[in-house]
Backbone and ligand atoms as CSV (ligand in chain L), in Angstrom:
chain,resi,resn,atom,element,x,y,z
A,1,MET,N,N,21.645,5.848,-17.048
A,1,MET,CA,C,20.986,6.574,-16.001
A,1,MET,C,C,19.594,6.819,-16.336
A,2,LEU,N,N,18.736,7.067,-15.235
A,2,LEU,CA,C,17.349,7.308,-15.465
A,2,LEU,C,C,17.135,8.895,-15.562
A,3,SER,N,N,16.263,9.347,-16.490
A,3,SER,CA,C,15.920,10.771,-16.350
A,3,SER,C,C,15.030,10.914,-15.065
A,4,PRO,N,N,15.040,12.205,-14.606
A,4,PRO,CA,C,14.185,12.450,-13.383
A,4,PRO,C,C,12.795,12.106,-13.641
A,5,LYS,N,N,12.298,12.313,-14.816
A,5,LYS,CA,C,10.795,12.088,-15.170
A,5,LYS,C,C,10.576,10.534,-15.067
A,6,ILE,N,N,11.468,9.703,-15.590
A,6,ILE,CA,C,11.318,8.304,-15.657
A,6,ILE,C,C,11.419,7.804,-14.178
A,7,GLU,N,N,12.385,8.279,-13.419
A,7,GLU,CA,C,12.675,7.906,-11.989
A,7,GLU,C,C,11.363,8.091,-11.203
A,8,LYS,N,N,10.798,9.234,-11.400
A,8,LYS,CA,C,9.528,9.640,-10.662
A,8,LYS,C,C,8.380,8.686,-11.007
A,9,ALA,N,N,8.219,8.419,-12.314
A,9,ALA,CA,C,7.145,7.536,-12.819
A,9,ALA,C,C,7.346,6.159,-12.331
A,10,LEU,N,N,8.551,5.645,-12.334
A,10,LEU,CA,C,8.817,4.315,-11.855
A,10,LEU,C,C,8.545,4.124,-10.362
A,11,ASN,N,N,9.016,5.219,-9.594
A,11,ASN,CA,C,8.700,5.141,-8.198
A,11,ASN,C,C,7.232,5.155,-7.861
A,12,ALA,N,N,6.469,5.943,-8.710
A,12,ALA,CA,C,4.992,5.872,-8.562
A,12,ALA,C,C,4.420,4.519,-8.863
A,13,GLN,N,N,5.060,3.858,-9.757
A,13,GLN,CA,C,4.485,2.502,-10.147
A,13,GLN,C,C,4.904,1.480,-9.019
A,14,ILE,N,N,5.984,1.694,-8.296
A,14,ILE,CA,C,6.187,0.821,-7.111
A,14,ILE,C,C,5.002,0.962,-6.187
A,15,ASN,N,N,4.610,2.235,-5.992
A,15,ASN,CA,C,3.473,2.456,-5.004
A,15,ASN,C,C,2.172,1.826,-5.572
A,16,ALA,N,N,1.943,1.947,-6.903
A,16,ALA,CA,C,0.753,1.383,-7.491
A,16,ALA,C,C,0.725,-0.232,-7.362
A,17,GLU,N,N,1.872,-0.770,-7.550
A,17,GLU,CA,C,2.002,-2.301,-7.390
A,17,GLU,C,C,1.800,-2.708,-5.885
A,18,LEU,N,N,2.334,-1.911,-5.025
A,18,LEU,CA,C,2.163,-2.264,-3.610
A,18,LEU,C,C,0.729,-2.080,-3.157
A,19,PHE,N,N,0.118,-1.035,-3.770
A,19,PHE,CA,C,-1.303,-0.828,-3.534
A,19,PHE,C,C,-2.093,-1.976,-4.003
A,20,SER,N,N,-1.753,-2.491,-5.165
A,20,SER,CA,C,-2.451,-3.670,-5.730
A,20,SER,C,C,-2.352,-4.848,-4.713
A,21,SER,N,N,-1.129,-5.072,-4.178
A,21,SER,CA,C,-0.939,-6.109,-3.210
A,21,SER,C,C,-1.806,-5.872,-1.972
A,22,TYR,N,N,-1.916,-4.667,-1.568
A,22,TYR,CA,C,-2.678,-4.310,-0.355
A,22,TYR,C,C,-4.167,-4.477,-0.610
A,23,LEU,N,N,-4.694,-4.059,-1.844
A,23,LEU,CA,C,-6.056,-4.194,-2.258
A,23,LEU,C,C,-6.390,-5.736,-2.204
A,24,TYR,N,N,-5.535,-6.571,-2.823
A,24,TYR,CA,C,-5.875,-8.009,-2.865
A,24,TYR,C,C,-5.752,-8.585,-1.527
A,25,LEU,N,N,-4.965,-8.045,-0.666
A,25,LEU,CA,C,-4.908,-8.616,0.696
A,25,LEU,C,C,-6.280,-8.281,1.443
A,26,ALA,N,N,-6.825,-7.123,1.130
A,26,ALA,CA,C,-8.158,-6.861,1.738
A,26,ALA,C,C,-9.164,-7.748,1.136
A,27,MET,N,N,-9.014,-8.202,-0.126
A,27,MET,CA,C,-9.911,-9.156,-0.689
A,27,MET,C,C,-9.711,-10.504,0.011
A,28,VAL,N,N,-8.513,-10.903,0.329
A,28,VAL,CA,C,-8.285,-12.145,1.053
A,28,VAL,C,C,-9.047,-12.151,2.291
A,29,ALA,N,N,-8.965,-10.997,3.096
A,29,ALA,CA,C,-9.722,-10.877,4.318
A,29,ALA,C,C,-11.276,-11.038,4.117
A,30,TYR,N,N,-11.713,-10.367,3.072
A,30,TYR,CA,C,-13.084,-10.474,2.735
A,30,TYR,C,C,-13.550,-11.831,2.422
A,31,PHE,N,N,-12.731,-12.570,1.545
A,31,PHE,CA,C,-13.064,-13.940,1.102
A,31,PHE,C,C,-13.014,-14.909,2.389
A,32,GLN,N,N,-12.040,-14.669,3.248
A,32,GLN,CA,C,-11.994,-15.483,4.485
A,32,GLN,C,C,-13.181,-15.345,5.295
A,33,ASP,N,N,-13.643,-14.076,5.385
A,33,ASP,CA,C,-14.804,-13.764,6.139
A,33,ASP,C,C,-16.109,-14.308,5.596
A,34,THR,N,N,-16.088,-14.605,4.322
A,34,THR,CA,C,-17.251,-15.194,3.706
A,34,THR,C,C,-17.106,-16.756,3.430
A,35,ASN,N,N,-16.073,-17.278,4.043
A,35,ASN,CA,C,-15.853,-18.743,4.020
A,35,ASN,C,C,-15.530,-19.214,2.614
A,36,LEU,N,N,-14.916,-18.392,1.804
A,36,LEU,CA,C,-14.516,-18.815,0.522
A,36,LEU,C,C,-12.954,-18.965,0.590
A,37,SER,N,N,-12.514,-20.103,1.083
A,37,SER,CA,C,-11.111,-20.301,1.321
A,37,SER,C,C,-10.258,-20.442,0.054
A,38,GLY,N,N,-11.010,-20.951,-1.031
A,38,GLY,CA,C,-10.297,-21.139,-2.280
A,38,GLY,C,C,-10.032,-19.816,-2.957
A,39,PHE,N,N,-11.088,-18.860,-2.905
A,39,PHE,CA,C,-10.862,-17.515,-3.382
A,39,PHE,C,C,-9.783,-16.818,-2.568
A,40,ALA,N,N,-9.766,-17.036,-1.251
A,40,ALA,CA,C,-8.795,-16.386,-0.389
A,40,ALA,C,C,-7.371,-16.834,-0.775
A,41,HIS,N,N,-7.222,-18.155,-1.035
A,41,HIS,CA,C,-5.938,-18.708,-1.429
A,41,HIS,C,C,-5.554,-18.049,-2.789
A,42,TRP,N,N,-6.420,-18.039,-3.655
A,42,TRP,CA,C,-6.048,-17.420,-5.006
A,42,TRP,C,C,-5.560,-16.023,-4.857
A,43,MET,N,N,-6.327,-15.224,-3.994
A,43,MET,CA,C,-5.992,-13.836,-3.882
A,43,MET,C,C,-4.713,-13.614,-3.061
A,44,THR,N,N,-4.444,-14.568,-2.140
A,44,THR,CA,C,-3.154,-14.510,-1.452
A,44,THR,C,C,-2.030,-14.558,-2.376
A,45,LEU,N,N,-2.082,-15.511,-3.251
A,45,LEU,CA,C,-0.970,-15.643,-4.294
A,45,LEU,C,C,-0.919,-14.407,-5.206
A,46,GLN,N,N,-2.158,-13.843,-5.516
A,46,GLN,CA,C,-2.219,-12.650,-6.337
A,46,GLN,C,C,-1.500,-11.479,-5.638
A,47,SER,N,N,-1.826,-11.353,-4.362
A,47,SER,CA,C,-1.271,-10.236,-3.588
A,47,SER,C,C,0.260,-10.402,-3.521
A,48,GLN,N,N,0.762,-11.607,-3.311
A,48,GLN,CA,C,2.214,-11.789,-3.285
A,48,GLN,C,C,2.855,-11.491,-4.626
A,49,GLU,N,N,2.090,-11.843,-5.797
A,49,GLU,CA,C,2.633,-11.503,-7.092
A,49,GLU,C,C,2.803,-10.046,-7.246
A,50,GLU,N,N,1.828,-9.308,-6.711
A,50,GLU,CA,C,1.933,-7.738,-6.787
A,50,GLU,C,C,3.116,-7.216,-6.134
A,51,THR,N,N,3.441,-7.727,-4.960
A,51,THR,CA,C,4.570,-7.319,-4.175
A,51,THR,C,C,5.829,-7.618,-5.037
A,52,SER,N,N,5.862,-8.765,-5.714
A,52,SER,CA,C,7.037,-9.067,-6.540
A,52,SER,C,C,7.087,-8.141,-7.770
A,53,HIS,N,N,5.905,-7.679,-8.270
A,53,HIS,CA,C,5.937,-6.709,-9.355
A,53,HIS,C,C,6.610,-5.405,-8.858
A,54,GLY,N,N,6.190,-4.994,-7.647
A,54,GLY,CA,C,6.722,-3.781,-7.060
A,54,GLY,C,C,8.270,-3.865,-6.950
A,55,MET,N,N,8.746,-5.031,-6.575
A,55,MET,CA,C,10.164,-5.251,-6.374
A,55,MET,C,C,10.869,-5.299,-7.698
A,56,LYS,N,N,10.222,-5.699,-8.723
A,56,LYS,CA,C,10.912,-5.574,-10.126
A,56,LYS,C,C,11.169,-4.095,-10.455
A,57,PHE,N,N,10.204,-3.270,-10.174
A,57,PHE,CA,C,10.442,-1.803,-10.424
A,57,PHE,C,C,11.538,-1.247,-9.523
A,58,PHE,N,N,11.480,-1.751,-8.272
A,58,PHE,CA,C,12.495,-1.308,-7.282
A,58,PHE,C,C,13.850,-1.646,-7.795
A,59,GLN,N,N,14.067,-2.915,-8.267
A,59,GLN,CA,C,15.378,-3.376,-8.750
A,59,GLN,C,C,15.756,-2.603,-10.002
A,60,HIS,N,N,14.857,-2.380,-10.922
A,60,HIS,CA,C,15.173,-1.631,-12.136
A,60,HIS,C,C,15.670,-0.251,-11.826
A,61,ILE,N,N,15.068,0.380,-10.839
A,61,ILE,CA,C,15.482,1.768,-10.496
A,61,ILE,C,C,16.914,1.636,-10.001
A,62,ILE,N,N,17.190,0.749,-9.077
A,62,ILE,CA,C,18.559,0.563,-8.499
A,62,ILE,C,C,19.574,0.318,-9.581
A,63,GLU,N,N,19.233,-0.751,-10.460
A,63,GLU,CA,C,20.219,-1.064,-11.525
A,63,GLU,C,C,20.608,0.040,-12.486
A,64,ARG,N,N,19.636,0.954,-12.567
A,64,ARG,CA,C,19.885,2.064,-13.471
A,64,ARG,C,C,20.437,3.360,-12.791
A,65,GLY,N,N,20.873,3.067,-11.595
A,65,GLY,CA,C,21.530,4.132,-10.833
A,65,GLY,C,C,20.537,5.188,-10.292
A,66,GLY,N,N,19.272,4.843,-10.177
A,66,GLY,CA,C,18.308,5.787,-9.644
A,66,GLY,C,C,18.108,5.599,-8.167
A,67,ARG,N,N,17.220,6.416,-7.608
A,67,ARG,CA,C,16.917,6.442,-6.136
A,67,ARG,C,C,15.503,6.026,-5.948
A,68,VAL,N,N,15.269,4.956,-5.115
A,68,VAL,CA,C,13.928,4.525,-4.809
A,68,VAL,C,C,13.461,5.393,-3.629
A,69,THR,N,N,12.199,5.939,-3.854
A,69,THR,CA,C,11.529,6.740,-2.836
A,69,THR,C,C,10.189,6.028,-2.578
A,70,LEU,N,N,9.873,5.731,-1.377
A,70,LEU,CA,C,8.655,5.069,-0.936
A,70,LEU,C,C,7.624,6.044,-0.426
A,71,GLU,N,N,6.439,5.955,-0.952
A,71,GLU,CA,C,5.379,6.860,-0.488
A,71,GLU,C,C,4.339,6.093,0.312
A,72,VAL,N,N,3.385,6.841,0.900
A,72,VAL,CA,C,2.296,6.244,1.580
A,72,VAL,C,C,1.415,5.320,0.741
A,73,ILE,N,N,1.079,4.189,1.246
A,73,ILE,CA,C,0.192,3.307,0.429
A,73,ILE,C,C,-1.249,3.619,0.888
A,74,ASP,N,N,-2.153,3.865,-0.024
A,74,ASP,CA,C,-3.480,4.251,0.366
A,74,ASP,C,C,-4.197,3.078,0.980
A,75,ARG,N,N,-5.238,3.413,1.781
A,75,ARG,CA,C,-6.097,2.386,2.482
A,75,ARG,C,C,-6.978,1.848,1.338
A,76,PRO,N,N,-7.018,0.467,1.208
A,76,PRO,CA,C,-7.890,-0.093,0.199
A,76,PRO,C,C,-9.333,-0.263,0.627
A,77,GLN,N,N,-10.196,-0.405,-0.378
A,77,GLN,CA,C,-11.568,-0.845,-0.004
A,77,GLN,C,C,-11.421,-2.273,0.676
A,78,PHE,N,N,-12.253,-2.541,1.574
A,78,PHE,CA,C,-12.212,-3.931,2.150
A,78,PHE,C,C,-13.536,-4.645,2.326
A,79,GLU,N,N,-14.586,-4.075,1.775
A,79,GLU,CA,C,-15.914,-4.617,1.852
A,79,GLU,C,C,-16.533,-4.707,0.515
A,80,TRP,N,N,-17.090,-5.792,0.145
A,80,TRP,CA,C,-17.875,-5.855,-1.161
A,80,TRP,C,C,-19.107,-6.623,-0.812
A,81,LYS,N,N,-20.158,-6.448,-1.842
A,81,LYS,CA,C,-21.444,-7.013,-1.595
A,81,LYS,C,C,-21.496,-8.522,-1.871
A,82,SER,N,N,-20.588,-8.868,-2.776
A,82,SER,CA,C,-20.639,-10.289,-3.270
A,82,SER,C,C,-19.159,-10.677,-3.733
A,83,PRO,N,N,-18.944,-12.024,-3.992
A,83,PRO,CA,C,-17.628,-12.358,-4.621
A,83,PRO,C,C,-17.598,-11.744,-6.009
A,84,LEU,N,N,-18.759,-11.678,-6.676
A,84,LEU,CA,C,-18.706,-11.094,-8.015
A,84,LEU,C,C,-18.312,-9.665,-7.994
A,85,GLU,N,N,-18.852,-8.914,-7.080
A,85,GLU,CA,C,-18.475,-7.460,-6.976
A,85,GLU,C,C,-17.022,-7.323,-6.665
A,86,ALA,N,N,-16.494,-8.171,-5.804
A,86,ALA,CA,C,-15.071,-8.128,-5.496
A,86,ALA,C,C,-14.198,-8.455,-6.717
A,87,MET,N,N,-14.569,-9.500,-7.429
A,87,MET,CA,C,-13.715,-9.799,-8.645
A,87,MET,C,C,-13.879,-8.812,-9.757
A,88,GLU,N,N,-15.089,-8.181,-9.798
A,88,GLU,CA,C,-15.211,-7.099,-10.804
A,88,GLU,C,C,-14.290,-5.905,-10.485
A,89,ALA,N,N,-14.201,-5.700,-9.183
A,89,ALA,CA,C,-13.312,-4.608,-8.721
A,89,ALA,C,C,-11.899,-4.988,-9.020
A,90,ALA,N,N,-11.481,-6.267,-8.880
A,90,ALA,CA,C,-10.121,-6.745,-9.230
A,90,ALA,C,C,-9.898,-6.503,-10.728
A,91,LEU,N,N,-10.834,-6.884,-11.535
A,91,LEU,CA,C,-10.658,-6.714,-12.976
A,91,LEU,C,C,-10.533,-5.231,-13.344
A,92,GLU,N,N,-11.387,-4.418,-12.808
A,92,GLU,CA,C,-11.275,-2.933,-12.998
A,92,GLU,C,C,-9.881,-2.390,-12.643
A,93,HIS,N,N,-9.451,-2.938,-11.531
A,93,HIS,CA,C,-8.083,-2.434,-11.045
A,93,HIS,C,C,-6.997,-2.915,-12.000
A,94,GLU,N,N,-7.112,-4.080,-12.583
A,94,GLU,CA,C,-6.028,-4.572,-13.481
A,94,GLU,C,C,-6.084,-3.672,-14.769
A,95,ILE,N,N,-7.341,-3.375,-15.186
A,95,ILE,CA,C,-7.483,-2.500,-16.428
A,95,ILE,C,C,-6.801,-1.127,-16.153
A,96,TYR,N,N,-6.978,-0.645,-14.908
A,96,TYR,CA,C,-6.318,0.637,-14.546
A,96,TYR,C,C,-4.778,0.448,-14.558
A,97,ILE,N,N,-4.269,-0.710,-14.054
A,97,ILE,CA,C,-2.810,-0.917,-14.044
A,97,ILE,C,C,-2.317,-1.038,-15.492
A,98,THR,N,N,-3.036,-1.703,-16.325
A,98,THR,CA,C,-2.633,-1.780,-17.751
A,98,THR,C,C,-2.462,-0.434,-18.354
A,99,LYS,N,N,-3.377,0.468,-18.077
A,99,LYS,CA,C,-3.327,1.810,-18.580
A,99,LYS,C,C,-2.064,2.532,-18.070
A,100,ARG,N,N,-1.742,2.306,-16.820
A,100,ARG,CA,C,-0.540,2.912,-16.265
A,100,ARG,C,C,0.695,2.364,-16.910
A,101,ILE,N,N,0.791,1.051,-17.127
A,101,ILE,CA,C,1.913,0.445,-17.788
A,101,ILE,C,C,2.089,1.010,-19.161
A,102,ASN,N,N,0.968,1.119,-19.950
A,102,ASN,CA,C,0.976,1.678,-21.259
A,102,ASN,C,C,1.471,3.113,-21.264
A,103,ASP,N,N,1.002,3.860,-20.272
A,103,ASP,CA,C,1.506,5.300,-20.144
A,103,ASP,C,C,3.008,5.329,-19.879
A,104,LEU,N,N,3.540,4.350,-19.058
A,104,LEU,CA,C,4.959,4.319,-18.778
A,104,LEU,C,C,5.708,3.964,-20.031
A,105,VAL,N,N,5.217,3.005,-20.873
A,105,VAL,CA,C,5.895,2.654,-22.154
A,105,VAL,C,C,5.909,3.949,-22.996
A,106,ASP,N,N,4.880,4.717,-23.085
A,106,ASP,CA,C,4.809,5.965,-23.857
A,106,ASP,C,C,5.914,6.908,-23.373
A,107,LEU,N,N,6.039,7.074,-22.092
A,107,LEU,CA,C,6.924,7.997,-21.517
A,107,LEU,C,C,8.384,7.562,-21.768
A,108,ALA,N,N,8.631,6.221,-21.590
A,108,ALA,CA,C,9.969,5.665,-21.914
A,108,ALA,C,C,10.360,5.976,-23.389
A,109,MET,N,N,9.359,5.808,-24.313
A,109,MET,CA,C,9.631,6.120,-25.647
A,109,MET,C,C,10.013,7.569,-25.873
A,110,ASP,N,N,9.188,8.473,-25.253
A,110,ASP,CA,C,9.418,9.931,-25.353
A,110,ASP,C,C,10.766,10.321,-24.849
A,111,GLU,N,N,11.190,9.603,-23.803
A,111,GLU,CA,C,12.480,9.994,-23.160
A,111,GLU,C,C,13.608,9.239,-23.769
A,112,LYS,N,N,13.292,8.446,-24.815
A,112,LYS,CA,C,14.326,7.607,-25.458
A,112,LYS,C,C,15.037,6.712,-24.531
A,113,ASP,N,N,14.302,6.220,-23.554
A,113,ASP,CA,C,14.914,5.282,-22.581
A,113,ASP,C,C,14.622,3.837,-22.996
A,114,HIS,N,N,15.429,3.277,-23.848
A,114,HIS,CA,C,15.177,1.952,-24.454
A,114,HIS,C,C,15.200,0.805,-23.426
A,115,ALA,N,N,16.135,1.011,-22.399
A,115,ALA,CA,C,16.214,-0.011,-21.382
A,115,ALA,C,C,14.999,-0.178,-20.524
A,116,THR,N,N,14.379,1.057,-20.251
A,116,THR,CA,C,13.110,0.947,-19.449
A,116,THR,C,C,11.977,0.498,-20.394
A,117,ALA,N,N,11.941,0.891,-21.556
A,117,ALA,CA,C,10.925,0.359,-22.580
A,117,ALA,C,C,11.038,-1.126,-22.630
A,118,SER,N,N,12.249,-1.671,-22.741
A,118,SER,CA,C,12.443,-3.138,-22.814
A,118,SER,C,C,12.061,-3.809,-21.481
A,119,PHE,N,N,12.459,-3.206,-20.372
A,119,PHE,CA,C,12.022,-3.726,-19.153
A,119,PHE,C,C,10.452,-3.804,-18.952
A,120,LEU,N,N,9.815,-2.796,-19.483
A,120,LEU,CA,C,8.341,-2.728,-19.301
A,120,LEU,C,C,7.599,-3.736,-20.180
A,121,GLN,N,N,8.255,-4.239,-21.227
A,121,GLN,CA,C,7.606,-5.216,-22.094
A,121,GLN,C,C,7.085,-6.496,-21.305
A,122,TRP,N,N,7.823,-6.885,-20.291
A,122,TRP,CA,C,7.411,-8.017,-19.453
A,122,TRP,C,C,6.019,-7.670,-18.830
A,123,PHE,N,N,5.852,-6.377,-18.424
A,123,PHE,CA,C,4.625,-6.022,-17.747
A,123,PHE,C,C,3.453,-5.856,-18.756
A,124,VAL,N,N,3.802,-5.447,-19.981
A,124,VAL,CA,C,2.802,-5.399,-21.082
A,124,VAL,C,C,2.102,-6.748,-21.249
A,125,ASP,N,N,3.047,-7.759,-21.327
A,125,ASP,CA,C,2.601,-9.176,-21.470
A,125,ASP,C,C,1.828,-9.655,-20.316
A,126,GLU,N,N,2.390,-9.343,-19.087
A,126,GLU,CA,C,1.837,-9.767,-17.855
A,126,GLU,C,C,0.407,-9.305,-17.740
A,127,GLN,N,N,0.225,-8.014,-18.168
A,127,GLN,CA,C,-1.196,-7.453,-17.992
A,127,GLN,C,C,-2.261,-8.156,-18.798
A,128,VAL,N,N,-1.804,-8.702,-19.957
A,128,VAL,CA,C,-2.775,-9.495,-20.747
A,128,VAL,C,C,-3.232,-10.629,-19.962
A,129,GLU,N,N,-2.376,-11.279,-19.334
A,129,GLU,CA,C,-2.659,-12.490,-18.464
A,129,GLU,C,C,-3.471,-12.062,-17.269
A,130,GLU,N,N,-3.057,-10.955,-16.613
A,130,GLU,CA,C,-3.789,-10.502,-15.391
A,130,GLU,C,C,-5.270,-10.139,-15.711
A,131,GLU,N,N,-5.485,-9.516,-16.777
A,131,GLU,CA,C,-6.858,-9.107,-17.091
A,131,GLU,C,C,-7.623,-10.351,-17.466
A,132,ASP,N,N,-7.001,-11.245,-18.243
A,132,ASP,CA,C,-7.674,-12.509,-18.654
A,132,ASP,C,C,-8.083,-13.372,-17.427
A,133,ASN,N,N,-7.133,-13.529,-16.495
A,133,ASN,CA,C,-7.461,-14.288,-15.284
A,133,ASN,C,C,-8.643,-13.692,-14.585
A,134,ALA,N,N,-8.622,-12.365,-14.304
A,134,ALA,CA,C,-9.719,-11.762,-13.495
A,134,ALA,C,C,-10.957,-11.887,-14.303
A,135,ASN,N,N,-10.920,-11.577,-15.548
A,135,ASN,CA,C,-12.138,-11.649,-16.410
A,135,ASN,C,C,-12.734,-13.036,-16.402
A,136,GLY,N,N,-11.877,-14.034,-16.509
A,136,GLY,CA,C,-12.379,-15.413,-16.573
A,136,GLY,C,C,-13.171,-15.743,-15.273
A,137,ILE,N,N,-12.688,-15.284,-14.138
A,137,ILE,CA,C,-13.404,-15.529,-12.912
A,137,ILE,C,C,-14.700,-14.766,-12.830
A,138,VAL,N,N,-14.683,-13.472,-13.287
A,138,VAL,CA,C,-15.930,-12.646,-13.345
A,138,VAL,C,C,-16.998,-13.396,-14.254
A,139,GLN,N,N,-16.553,-13.860,-15.327
A,139,GLN,CA,C,-17.519,-14.553,-16.291
A,139,GLN,C,C,-18.110,-15.788,-15.637
A,140,LYS,N,N,-17.289,-16.534,-14.991
A,140,LYS,CA,C,-17.780,-17.771,-14.292
A,140,LYS,C,C,-18.793,-17.354,-13.159
A,141,LEU,N,N,-18.483,-16.344,-12.429
A,141,LEU,CA,C,-19.333,-15.897,-11.328
A,141,LEU,C,C,-20.711,-15.391,-11.884
A,142,ARG,N,N,-20.656,-14.731,-13.067
A,142,ARG,CA,C,-21.888,-14.320,-13.638
A,142,ARG,C,C,-22.743,-15.542,-14.130
A,143,MET,N,N,-22.069,-16.558,-14.676
A,143,MET,CA,C,-22.770,-17.785,-15.038
A,143,MET,C,C,-23.360,-18.498,-13.871
A,144,ILE,N,N,-22.671,-18.491,-12.747
A,144,ILE,CA,C,-23.123,-19.204,-11.554
A,144,ILE,C,C,-24.319,-18.447,-10.927
A,145,GLY,N,N,-24.293,-17.148,-10.977
A,145,GLY,CA,C,-25.536,-16.343,-10.382
A,145,GLY,C,C,-25.708,-16.751,-8.967
A,146,ASP,N,N,-26.931,-17.187,-8.619
A,146,ASP,CA,C,-27.193,-17.352,-7.201
A,146,ASP,C,C,-27.166,-18.881,-6.848
A,147,HIS,N,N,-26.369,-19.683,-7.617
A,147,HIS,CA,C,-26.377,-21.104,-7.293
A,147,HIS,C,C,-25.233,-21.490,-6.384
A,148,PRO,N,N,-25.466,-21.795,-5.167
A,148,PRO,CA,C,-24.374,-22.097,-4.193
A,148,PRO,C,C,-23.461,-23.200,-4.623
A,149,GLY,N,N,-24.072,-24.225,-5.312
A,149,GLY,CA,C,-23.302,-25.367,-5.810
A,149,GLY,C,C,-22.199,-24.937,-6.685
A,150,GLY,N,N,-22.541,-24.082,-7.666
A,150,GLY,CA,C,-21.523,-23.543,-8.568
A,150,GLY,C,C,-20.427,-22.752,-7.899
A,151,LEU,N,N,-20.858,-22.012,-6.861
A,151,LEU,CA,C,-19.859,-21.151,-6.162
A,151,LEU,C,C,-18.907,-22.124,-5.414
A,152,PHE,N,N,-19.476,-23.142,-4.811
A,152,PHE,CA,C,-18.704,-24.113,-4.070
A,152,PHE,C,C,-17.585,-24.733,-4.987
A,153,MET,N,N,-18.033,-25.133,-6.194
A,153,MET,CA,C,-17.148,-25.749,-7.191
A,153,MET,C,C,-16.057,-24.823,-7.598
A,154,LEU,N,N,-16.409,-23.534,-7.887
A,154,LEU,CA,C,-15.416,-22.582,-8.328
A,154,LEU,C,C,-14.461,-22.388,-7.195
A,155,ASP,N,N,-14.905,-22.237,-5.965
A,155,ASP,CA,C,-14.100,-22.013,-4.779
A,155,ASP,C,C,-13.052,-23.087,-4.689
A,156,ARG,N,N,-13.472,-24.395,-4.999
A,156,ARG,CA,C,-12.669,-25.574,-4.864
A,156,ARG,C,C,-11.501,-25.405,-6.022
A,157,ASP,N,N,-11.914,-25.010,-7.194
A,157,ASP,CA,C,-10.978,-24.846,-8.377
A,157,ASP,C,C,-9.912,-23.743,-7.966
A,158,MET,N,N,-10.409,-22.662,-7.369
A,158,MET,CA,C,-9.526,-21.568,-7.129
A,158,MET,C,C,-8.514,-21.877,-6.005
A,159,GLY,N,N,-8.867,-22.856,-5.215
A,159,GLY,CA,C,-7.984,-23.267,-4.061
A,159,GLY,C,C,-6.882,-24.021,-4.583
A,160,SER,N,N,-6.892,-24.495,-5.860
A,160,SER,CA,C,-5.808,-25.355,-6.416
A,160,SER,C,C,-4.805,-24.467,-7.222
A,161,ARG,N,N,-4.965,-23.218,-7.169
A,161,ARG,CA,C,-3.918,-22.373,-7.870
A,161,ARG,C,C,-2.568,-22.574,-7.178
A,162,ALA,N,N,-1.556,-22.876,-8.045
A,162,ALA,CA,C,-0.183,-23.174,-7.492
A,162,ALA,C,C,0.652,-21.933,-7.569
L,1,OFO,FE1,FE,-1.815,-7.269,-11.265
L,1,OFO,O1,O,-0.310,-6.729,-12.139
L,1,OFO,FE2,FE,0.880,-5.833,-11.040
L,1,OFO,O2,O,-0.345,-4.545,-10.518
């Protein structure tokens, strides 16, 4: 069984993951609006991944005999000055999510909830990849600077994400 503290924290994480999905969906709209269809494709997959993260928390709560409670999902930002600014915001958001996951692990340890601590390990590893992916794109965009040719090529690369 889940302790009330863990149940509350896991439910809050469902909301955080669904907000991530919503934020990235706002970025899809922004990238479509700026004719960067490769970036839009990449972010569409990212948004879908975030929904699946939310569902992993949903399932874990159910499997542990807890109660899922769904809260309001905040309105995300939907305008950025440049693709670089949008991707920096995505990286910053992933760093925030990593902190949340680490805090959840700390709480699971405090509550001696080994099953939740074990469940969270997948997210600890996933966050390394998530930050690395976003950071890689930020670094490339910084290198590209104001060169449209570079942005065109990166957009093509991002369109091939499977
Ligand atoms: Fe981007 O990893 Fe979930 O939120």
